[in-house]
C-alpha positions as CSV (number, residue, x, y, z in Angstrom):
1,M,-0.8,11.2,-21.6
2,L,2.6,10.0,-20.5
3,L,4.4,11.5,-23.5
4,Q,3.0,15.0,-23.4
5,M,6.1,17.1,-22.8
6,A,4.9,20.4,-24.2
7,N,4.1,21.9,-20.8
8,Y,7.5,21.0,-19.3
9,P,10.7,23.1,-19.9
10,S,13.8,21.6,-21.3
11,I,17.1,21.5,-19.4
12,K,18.8,22.8,-22.4
13,E,17.0,26.1,-21.8
14,R,18.8,26.4,-18.5
15,T,22.4,27.5,-19.1
16,D,23.1,28.4,-15.5
17,L,23.1,24.7,-14.3
18,S,26.3,22.7,-13.8
19,S,26.7,19.2,-15.2
20,K,25.8,17.6,-11.8
21,Q,22.8,19.8,-11.4
22,K,21.6,18.9,-14.9
23,W,21.9,15.2,-14.2
24,Y,20.2,15.8,-10.8
25,A,17.3,17.5,-12.6
26,I,17.0,14.5,-15.0
27,I,17.2,11.7,-12.4
28,F,15.4,13.2,-9.5
29,G,13.1,15.8,-11.1
30,A,9.9,15.4,-13.1
31,D,9.4,19.0,-13.9
32,T,11.5,19.0,-17.1
33,Q,11.1,17.2,-20.4
34,E,14.3,15.1,-19.8
35,G,13.4,14.3,-16.2
36,R,9.9,13.2,-17.1
37,R,11.2,11.1,-20.0
38,F,13.7,9.5,-17.7
39,D,11.0,8.6,-15.1
40,I,8.8,7.2,-17.8
41,W,11.5,4.9,-19.2
42,L,12.4,3.9,-15.7
43,L,8.8,2.9,-15.0
44,W,8.7,0.8,-18.2
45,A,11.9,-0.9,-17.2
46,I,10.5,-1.7,-13.7
47,L,7.2,-3.0,-15.2
48,F,9.0,-5.3,-17.7
49,S,11.4,-6.6,-15.0
50,V,8.4,-7.4,-12.8
51,L,6.7,-9.2,-15.7
52,T,9.9,-11.2,-16.2
53,I,9.9,-12.3,-12.6
54,M,6.2,-13.3,-12.8
55,A,6.8,-15.2,-16.0
56,D,9.7,-17.1,-14.5
57,S,7.5,-18.3,-11.7
58,V,5.3,-20.2,-14.2
59,P,6.7,-23.8,-14.4
60,S,6.0,-24.2,-18.2
61,I,7.6,-20.9,-19.1
62,H,10.5,-21.5,-16.7
63,D,11.2,-24.9,-18.2
64,S,11.3,-23.5,-21.8
65,Y,12.9,-20.1,-21.3
66,A,14.8,-20.3,-18.0
67,L,18.2,-19.2,-19.5
68,Q,16.6,-16.3,-21.5
69,L,14.7,-15.0,-18.5
70,K,17.8,-15.2,-16.4
71,Y,19.7,-13.0,-18.8
72,I,16.8,-10.6,-19.0
73,E,16.8,-10.4,-15.2
74,Y,20.6,-9.7,-15.2
75,F,20.1,-7.0,-17.7
76,F,17.5,-5.2,-15.7
77,T,19.5,-5.7,-12.5
78,G,22.5,-4.0,-14.2
79,V,20.3,-1.1,-15.4
80,F,18.9,-0.6,-11.9
81,T,22.3,-0.9,-10.3
82,L,23.7,1.8,-12.6
83,E,20.6,4.0,-11.8
84,Y,21.2,3.6,-8.1
85,I,24.9,4.5,-8.4
86,A,23.9,7.5,-10.6
87,R,21.5,8.7,-7.9
88,L,24.2,8.4,-5.3
89,M,26.6,10.4,-7.4
90,V,24.4,13.3,-8.4
91,S,22.4,13.5,-5.1
92,E,22.9,16.7,-3.1
93,N,23.1,14.7,0.0
94,T,24.2,11.1,-0.6
95,K,23.6,9.9,2.9
96,S,20.1,11.5,3.0
97,Y,19.1,9.7,-0.2
98,A,20.6,6.3,0.8
99,T,18.7,6.3,4.1
100,S,15.5,7.7,2.6
101,F,12.4,5.6,1.7
102,W,13.1,5.6,-2.0
103,G,16.8,5.0,-1.5
104,I,16.2,1.9,0.6
105,I,13.6,0.7,-1.9
106,D,16.0,1.2,-4.8
107,L,18.7,-0.8,-3.0
108,V,16.5,-3.5,-1.6
109,S,15.0,-4.1,-5.1
110,T,18.4,-4.7,-6.6
111,I,20.2,-6.7,-3.9
112,P,18.2,-10.0,-4.2
113,T,19.5,-10.7,-7.7
114,Y,23.1,-10.6,-6.4
115,L,22.2,-12.7,-3.4
116,T,20.9,-15.5,-5.7
117,F,24.5,-16.3,-6.6
118,F,25.0,-17.3,-2.9
119,F,21.5,-18.0,-1.7
120,P,19.2,-19.3,-4.5
121,A,16.1,-19.1,-2.4
122,S,16.4,-15.3,-2.1
123,Q,15.3,-14.9,-5.7
124,L,11.7,-14.6,-4.6
125,F,12.5,-11.3,-2.9
126,R,13.1,-9.8,-6.4
127,I,9.4,-9.2,-6.5
128,L,10.0,-6.3,-4.1
129,R,10.8,-4.4,-7.2
130,T,7.1,-3.8,-7.7
131,V,7.2,-1.3,-4.8
132,R,9.2,1.0,-7.2
133,L,6.1,1.4,-9.3
134,L,5.0,3.9,-6.7
135,R,7.1,6.4,-8.6
136,I,4.2,6.6,-11.0
137,F,2.6,9.0,-8.6
138,K,5.4,11.5,-9.2
139,V,5.5,10.9,-13.0
140,L,1.8,11.3,-13.6
141,R,1.6,14.2,-11.1
142,L,-1.1,12.5,-9.1
143,T,0.0,14.7,-6.1
144,R,-3.1,16.7,-6.7
145,F,-5.0,13.9,-5.1
146,M,-2.9,14.2,-1.9
147,G,-5.4,16.5,-0.3
148,E,-8.1,13.9,-0.6
149,A,-5.7,11.2,0.7
150,Q,-4.8,13.4,3.7
151,G,-8.5,13.8,4.4
152,M,-9.0,10.1,4.4
153,G,-5.9,9.6,6.5
154,A,-7.2,12.2,9.0
155,A,-10.6,10.4,9.2
156,I,-8.9,7.0,9.8
157,K,-6.7,8.6,12.5
158,R,-9.7,10.1,14.3
159,S,-11.6,6.8,14.2
160,S,-8.5,4.7,15.1
161,A,-9.5,4.5,18.8
162,K,-13.1,3.3,18.0
163,I,-11.7,0.8,15.5
164,T,-9.2,-0.5,18.0
165,V,-11.9,-1.0,20.6
166,F,-14.0,-2.8,18.1
167,F,-11.3,-5.2,17.0
168,G,-10.5,-5.8,20.6
169,V,-14.1,-7.0,21.1
170,V,-13.8,-9.1,17.9
171,L,-10.6,-10.7,19.3
172,V,-12.4,-11.6,22.5
173,I,-15.3,-13.1,20.6
174,V,-13.1,-15.4,18.5
175,V,-11.1,-16.5,21.5
176,V,-14.2,-17.3,23.5
177,M,-16.0,-19.0,20.6
178,G,-12.9,-21.0,19.7
179,T,-12.6,-22.2,23.2
180,I,-16.3,-23.2,23.4
181,M,-16.1,-25.0,20.1
182,Y,-13.0,-26.9,21.3
183,V,-15.0,-28.1,24.3
184,I,-18.2,-29.1,22.6
185,E,-16.9,-30.5,19.3
186,P,-15.1,-33.8,18.9
187,P,-11.5,-33.8,17.7
188,E,-12.6,-35.8,14.6
189,A,-14.4,-32.7,13.4
190,G,-11.1,-30.8,13.2
191,F,-11.2,-29.0,16.5
192,T,-8.0,-30.6,17.8
193,S,-6.7,-27.6,19.8
194,I,-7.8,-24.2,21.0
195,P,-5.6,-22.3,18.5
196,R,-7.1,-24.3,15.7
197,S,-10.6,-23.7,17.0
198,I,-9.8,-20.0,17.1
199,Y,-8.6,-20.2,13.5
200,W,-12.1,-21.7,12.7
201,A,-13.8,-18.8,14.6
202,I,-11.8,-16.2,12.6
203,V,-12.6,-17.8,9.3
204,T,-16.3,-18.1,10.2
205,L,-16.6,-14.6,11.7
206,T,-15.1,-13.0,8.6
207,T,-17.5,-15.0,6.4
208,V,-14.6,-16.5,4.5
209,G,-15.6,-20.1,5.1
210,Y,-12.8,-22.3,3.9
211,G,-14.7,-25.4,5.0
212,D,-11.6,-27.3,6.2
213,I,-13.2,-27.4,9.7
214,A,-16.9,-27.8,10.3
215,P,-18.9,-28.5,13.4
216,V,-20.9,-31.7,13.6
217,T,-22.9,-31.3,16.8
218,G,-26.2,-29.4,16.9
219,L,-25.0,-26.9,19.5
220,G,-21.8,-26.3,17.5
221,Q,-23.8,-25.7,14.3
222,F,-26.1,-23.3,16.1
223,L,-23.2,-21.3,17.5
224,S,-21.5,-21.2,14.1
225,A,-24.7,-19.9,12.5
226,A,-24.8,-17.1,15.1
227,L,-21.1,-16.3,14.5
228,M,-21.7,-16.1,10.7
229,I,-24.6,-13.6,11.2
230,L,-22.4,-11.6,13.6
231,G,-19.7,-11.6,11.0
232,Y,-21.5,-9.0,9.0
233,A,-20.7,-6.5,11.7
234,V,-17.0,-7.0,11.1
235,I,-17.5,-5.3,7.8
236,A,-20.3,-2.9,8.7
237,V,-19.0,-1.4,11.9
238,P,-15.5,-0.2,10.8
239,T,-16.9,1.0,7.5
240,G,-19.6,3.0,9.3
241,I,-17.1,4.5,11.7
242,V,-14.8,5.7,9.0
243,S,-17.7,6.9,6.8
244,V,-19.0,9.1,9.6
245,E,-15.5,10.7,10.0
246,L,-15.2,11.2,6.3
247,A,-18.6,12.9,6.2
248,Q,-17.5,15.2,9.0
249,T,-14.2,15.9,7.1
250,N,-15.9,16.7,3.8
251,G,-19.0,18.3,5.2
252,P,-19.7,22.0,5.9
253,L,-18.1,23.7,8.9
254,V,-20.8,24.5,11.5
255,C,-20.4,27.7,13.5
256,Y,-20.9,26.9,17.2
257,A,-22.1,30.4,17.9
258,C,-24.9,30.8,15.4
259,N,-25.1,27.3,13.8
260,Y,-24.4,28.6,10.4
261,A,-23.1,26.0,7.9
262,E,-20.1,27.3,6.1
263,K,-19.6,25.2,2.9
264,D,-16.3,26.9,2.0
265,S,-13.7,24.8,3.8
266,S,-11.0,27.4,3.3
267,S,-12.9,29.9,5.5
268,N,-11.5,30.7,8.9
269,Y,-14.4,32.8,10.2
270,C,-18.1,32.5,10.1
271,K,-19.6,34.7,7.3
272,K,-22.7,35.3,9.4
273,C,-21.4,36.3,12.8
274,G,-17.6,36.5,12.3
275,T,-16.8,33.8,14.9
276,L,-13.6,31.8,14.5
277,L,-14.5,28.4,13.0
278,K,-13.1,25.3,14.6
279,K,-11.9,22.9,11.9
């Protein structure tokens, strides 16, 4: 799938492009054979560099191949540095690219390796390079799913007020329950402060249940059981709110004049009475 280039024109077929425009089409474009091939090789390089960082975090692998992994990381850093410089050189607007989302990601994913020469602890930030894997959406042309993503985003946006109110209620519940448990439970049970008791309430309400803190009194155990049952609403309520909004987004448009259900979402007027549809 990744290597099917037959449907994409070659830059060699375009004789009206300057050298800079050709390189721009290769580096920034995915609508040509060369540009698509460049993006695919770039994704492979990002993937292998991320795997290198992950392997280096394993103590046994690090102890045996620390030097080799370091040289591999330097190699990938050099490749990504040259790529970033090339993007700056061929970009139509250097400042626009440098301050764009992808420009910042490209820079941030490269800098940590250089910072390790001065601040060794910053090497963990190299994992930010995984964000660059988002380029796969451009390479695989998954933009055809953007319409569905926009519909989901619109549904979440419309339900944001209800979800905000719901989480506000949840916040009040965990604060109240945490305070009550701090009062009725002994410190030996782990409820040594109100913030720590609120932490227990959050863990219990979300049905995670780490078990590091547990009530020992009868009243405390009764309240914790009630909080566990209430915890199911934490998952059910937001899911139900968003689901209703999604159903309204994907469902038929109903004409307010004649109640006709128009299934064609691209229609602007009711096919039955001609009234303007409110989308």
